N, C-alpha and C positions, 0 to 999 in steps of 0.2 A: 865843800859841802854840796850835796845834791838837793835841789828843791824841786818839788812837783807842783805844778799849777793845774787845778782841775776847773773846767768850764762845763757847766751843764745847763741845757735849755730844753724846754718842752714846747713842741710845735702846736699850733692850732690843730684841732682834730683833723686827721686826714692829710696833713702836710709834713709828716715826718720825713719822707724821702726828700722833699724839697729842702728841709732844714739840714738834713745830713749832707746833701750836695753843697749847700751854702757853706757849712762848716769846713768841709774838705777843700773848698776853693780858697779859703782865707789864708793869705800868706802873712807871715810875721816879718818884721824888718831884720830880725836875727834868727838864725836857725837854732832850735833847741838841740840838746843831746839826743833826744828822742821825742817822738810825738805819736800818739795813738788815738784813734777815733772809735767810739762805740755807739751802738744804738740799743734801745730797750723798749718794752711795751709802753703804750701811752704816748707814742711819738716823741720820745726823749732821745737826746743826743748828748754824749759826753766826750770831751776832748781833754786828754792829759798831756802836758808837756813837761819834760825834765830838763833842768838847767844846772850847770856848774856855777853856783852863785851863793852868796850869803842869803839867809832866810828873808831879810828885809830889803834885798836888792830890788831896784826898779827893773822889772822885766816886761817884755811885750806880751800882751794877752789878746785873745780874740775879742772883737768888739761885740756890742749888742746887735743882734739881727733886727731887721725891720720889724716894727711893732705889729704889723699885720701877719707876720710869719709865726710869732710866738705868742703864747697865751699868758706869760708872766715874765718878770725880769729874769735875766740869767743868774744862776747861782755860781759863785766862785769860791774856791777854797785853796789854801796854800799849805803844803806839808814839807817837812824836811826828812830826809832819809835817816834811819837809825842804824848804827853799826850793828852787825851781827844778825841782820835780817829780820 
């Protein structure tokens, strides 16, 4: 089964590039099948990692950034791939 973990954070206004750089520097103790990083308006950063694992498996996730870098707690979601696209 393929599981996707989504991690999304919103930087304090004007610090989006700093949050993006921080997220890109974070290393996980295991390498996912795939990892992509995105940015969006309002200084938001999204990281998606894909894993070959059961839905409820314990998987490494990006940590919470320093509270002075973000203006709210990180949002996290977990999804499983569905056959047939």
